[in-house]
N, C-alpha and C positions, 0 to 999 in steps of 0.2 A: 402471449394469451392464448388459450384453449380456446377451442369453438363452443365450449359450453355457454348455457343461456341461464341466467340466474338475477336474482335480488338479493343484495347485502345490505340488510338495516344494521345501523350502527347509532352508538350515543358517545356524546361527548360529555362524559359524566360529572365532569367538574365545572361544566359551563351550561348545564341544562339546554344543549343544541342537540337535537336529534338529525339523522340523516340517512342516505341509502345509496347505494352504488348499484346501478343495473347494467350488464353487459348482455348484449344479443349477440350470440356467435350463429350457431346454427339455426336457430330459429330465425334469425334476420334472413339467411339464406333462402329460407322456405318462404317466408314473406315475398322475397323478391321474384321467387321462382316464374318466370314466364310473363314478367310483367312488362319488362321493356320500357323502364322509366328512364328519362332523362337523368343526368347526375345532380341536378338541383332539386328535382321532385323526389329521387330516390333518398337523398339525404334526409330530406324534410320529413320522408314516411319514416325513416329508421328513428329519428330524433323523437318524431312522435310516438312511436312504439315504444322506447326505451321510457320514455317520461310516462306513458300509461301503464306500463308494467310496474313502475314505482309506486304510483297513486293507488293503482288497484290492491298491490301489497298492504296497503294500510285500511282495507276494507274491514269492517268489524263484523258484518253480517254476509251470510250466501247472496251473491248477486253479481250483477254484471255492469261495468263502468264502460260507456262509449263516449269517445270525443269524436266530434265532427267539425271539421273545417270546411266553410262553403264561402263561394266569392263569386265574382265576374272577370277573374284575372284568366292567365293562362292555365292555373289549376282551378277547376271547377269545383273539386270536392276531394276531402281526404276523412276517411273514417279509420280510426282504429278502437277495437273494442276488445274487453279483456276481463276475466272473470275473477272470484277471490282463490281459484286454485292456479292463478296466473297462465291460463290458456287463452292465448292471444290471436287475434287476426285483424287485417287491415288491407287498405289498399287506397289507390289515388285515380281519380279521372282527370286528364288534362286536354285543352283544347289550345293547341301551339305550344310555341318552344320558350320557357322561361328565359328571361336574361339575367335573373337575379334570385339571391335566394331569401330574401327578405319577405316573411309572411305576408305584407302588406302589399308587395309588387306581386307576389304570385298569385294572391286570391282577389286582390282588388277591393273593392268596397264589400267586405263581408264580415260573418262572424264565427266565433267558437262556441258550439255548444256541448253541454255536458248532459248525457242521461245516465241516470242512476236507477237501475231495474233491481229493487230488492226483492228476494224471492218472498212471498206470501203476500205481497202488498198489491192491491188493485192497480195503481195507478205508479208511473215511475215518475222520479223527481227530475226536473230539466230547469237549466239556468243558460243563459246566452250572455257573451260580452263581445264586443265589437275587435276585430282584428286590428291590432296596434302594436307598436314596437318595431325594432329592427332586427328581430331574431324569434325563433320559437320558445327559446328558453325565457325571454323577458316576458313574452304573451302568458306563458304559462306560470312564470312566477307571479306575475302581477295578478292573475286569476285566482291563483291559491292563496297568496297574501289577502286578497278581499275576501274569498270565502270562507277562511279558516281565521280570518282576523290575528294570524300570525306572520310574522316577516319571513320571507322565504327566499332562497337563492337556488337558482338551477343552472347547470352548465351542461349543454348538450353535444354530442360528436357522432357522425355517421360517414362511413364511406361504403364502398361496395362489399367490404368485408366483415365490417361488424357495426354496432350503434351502441351507445352508452349514455348514461345519464348520471350526474352527482347532484343530490337533491339534499338541502340544508334546511332546516328550520328552527328559529328561536321558539324555545317555549316560555310558558309564563313567568318561570322563576329564574331566568338568565341573567336580567339584570341585577338581581340580587346577589346572584353568586359570583358574578363577575361583570361590572359595567360596562368593560372595555371587551368583553369576550366576542360576543357577536361581531362586532365591526373587525375585529382581529382575525377571526375564523374566515369569516367573507372574504377578508381581504388576501388572505393566503388562498382561499379557494381560485380567486381571480387567476392565480400563477398557472393554473393547470392548462396544459396543449392538448389540442385535440387527438394528438397521436399517444399522448398520456391516458387519456379516458378510455380512448379504444383499445389501446396494448398493455396496459398494467393491470394486474388483477386486483381486486378489492385493498387486501391487506397491503401490498406495495403502493399503491396510490394513496390510500390514507395516511400511511407513513411519509412518504414523499411530502404530502400537505401538510400534516398535523402532528409530525413526529415530538413535537413539545408538548403536546395535549394528551390526555388521558382517553383513550378511545376503546370503546368496549364494542366486538364486533360480534355480531349475532350469526348463527349459522345462516348459510345461503338456503334460498328459496329457488328451486329450478322453475323457469319459464318455458312453456310448449306452445306448438302449434300443434295441435290434433283436432282437426276438423275434417273427418272422412266423408268421402261424397255419399249422397243420399240419394240416389234414383228415385226411390218411392217417394219421397217428398216432392221431387221434380214432376212425376207423374199426376201425382194429385192435384199439383197447381193447373196442369194443362186439363185435367178431368174439370175442374172448378170453372174453366171458362165456358162451359156449358155444350151441350151436343152440336147446336149450330155453327159456333165459332172452330171447334173442332172440325167438323165436317169442312168448311170454308178453308181452313189451313192445309188440310188434306188433298182437297181439289185444286188449290192454287199454287200451294208450295211444294207439298207432297213430303215434307219432313218440317221437325221443329227443332230449334236450339234454343236452350236455357242456359243462361250466365248466372252463376253466382260468385258476383265479383269479391264478396268480403270473404269468402271461404275459398275462392280461386279453384272453382269447379265449373265444368261446362258439361251439358247434357243434351246429347242428340238422340231424336227419335225419330225412326225412319217411317216409311209408309206402313209398313206392318205392325209398327210400335202405334201408331196414331189409330189403326183400326182395332187394335186389341184395346186400346181406350174406349173406344166407342162402345166395344161389345160388352165392357165391364164398366159401367157408370158407377159412379160413388153411390154407397150406400146410406141412407139414412140412418145416424143413431138413436 
């Protein structure tokens, strides 16, 4: 399997079942860079990135989809967001070493929050569900089934090299076309192994699982991680603290460091930088 990152949508035409395969190779390496996650947290971030890419690929309007897992376990926060062009970013914040890969144990008494920010709308749409189930795939499948009123199956895998997702969803006419089709396809999908999800390309994976079905495979869409550093924005944030606070930072610390966890950038402002900010306060528009 190459290091490419993409989402491949497909349709089981005779059954009215849609699906997608996401594979994150080079993008997953970028998302991990400098993070130093433990293995359980790393794999969960990878799985969450893969399923977020799949769901974002179904956005029908320009916008941004953000999933946030938050709780009181050893993993306190996990955020992944992705826009309709499949530009993705994300991170996790931990306190303590996880002993399990179960979301309920990693996050404790927490919740999954979805934020959908559609271009042109004043307010984003938000929804919450409790963290439950013994896997991230079960949590997201349950969420999607309830929110879209369609039965959904998800299979997720991640390791240090790649992250992947297999998504299946039963469409309204599925029972009319084949009353046993959904159960058959879902049962076949349960035979997939993590190493197959991660290691096989979409065509080979779908043939391995559904070679007796008619599968229409659409062109892949590339996933990217393109979040360049923006020092000017960081400087504006420091200016927004006000002159008194900047003078206090300069006197007491002599420098300032700002961390953009989501985009994975850190900005350092030394004493001369802080003095320059004081000499050039923000102008009113």
